C-alpha positions in Angstrom: 16.1 -19.5 168.2 15.2 -16.3 169.8 14.7 -12.9 168.2 16.2 -9.7 169.5 13.1 -7.5 169.8 14.9 -4.2 168.9 16.9 -5.8 166.0 13.7 -7.4 164.6 11.8 -4.1 165.0 14.5 -2.2 163.3 14.6 -4.7 160.4 10.9 -4.6 159.9 10.8 -0.8 160.0 13.7 -0.5 157.5 12.0 -3.0 155.2 8.6 -1.3 155.4 10.2 2.1 154.8 12.1 0.9 151.8 9.0 -0.5 150.3 7.1 2.7 151.0 9.8 4.8 149.2 9.9 2.5 146.2 6.1 2.6 146.0 6.1 6.4 146.3 8.6 6.6 143.4 6.4 4.2 141.4 3.4 6.4 142.0 5.3 9.4 140.7 6.4 7.7 137.5 3.6 5.1 136.9 0.4 6.3 138.5 -2.0 4.3 136.4 -0.1 1.1 136.9 0.1 1.6 140.7 -3.7 2.4 140.8 -4.4 -0.8 138.9 -2.2 -2.8 141.3 -3.8 -1.2 144.3 -7.2 -2.0 143.0 -6.2 -5.6 142.5 -4.8 -5.9 146.0 -8.0 -4.5 147.5 -10.2 -7.2 145.8 -11.3 -5.1 142.9 -12.5 -2.1 145.0 -13.5 0.6 142.6 -11.0 3.4 143.3 -12.0 5.8 140.5 -13.6 8.2 142.9 -10.5 8.4 145.1 -7.9 8.1 142.3 -6.3 11.5 143.0 -2.7 11.3 144.4 -1.3 13.6 147.0 2.4 13.6 146.2 3.4 16.6 148.4 6.6 16.4 150.5 4.6 16.8 153.7 2.3 13.8 153.0 5.3 11.7 152.0 7.2 12.5 155.2 4.2 12.1 157.5 3.3 8.8 155.8 6.8 7.5 156.0 7.2 8.5 159.7 3.8 6.9 160.7 4.6 3.8 158.7 8.1 3.4 160.4 6.5 3.8 163.8 3.8 1.2 163.2 6.3 -1.2 161.5 8.7 -0.9 164.4 6.0 -1.6 166.9 4.8 -4.7 164.9 8.4 -6.0 164.7 8.9 -5.5 168.4 5.6 -7.1 169.3 6.3 -10.0 166.9 9.8 -10.7 168.4 8.5 -10.6 172.0 5.5 -12.8 171.2 7.7 -15.3 169.3 10.2 -15.5 172.2 7.3 -16.0 174.7 6.0 -19.0 172.8 9.4 -20.4 172.2 9.9 -20.6 176.0 6.8 -22.8 176.4 
């Protein structure tokens, strides 16, 4: 089975973007819960000093765009790498 690099990249970017949006909405409505989850995911790192949220539209858009770009590149690289190793 081969992956189409552009289709894989698009799928990874859409998935990451959707998770980003859901997380952003979660932060808006449940900031304490999301801070607890974040702390658990980062191996108990004490986040109390950086617990302020920046929920501006500008930070949301910039974060989403940069995430989509990185996710697309990861998906594209993954598909090409996978296809390379499948050939061997």
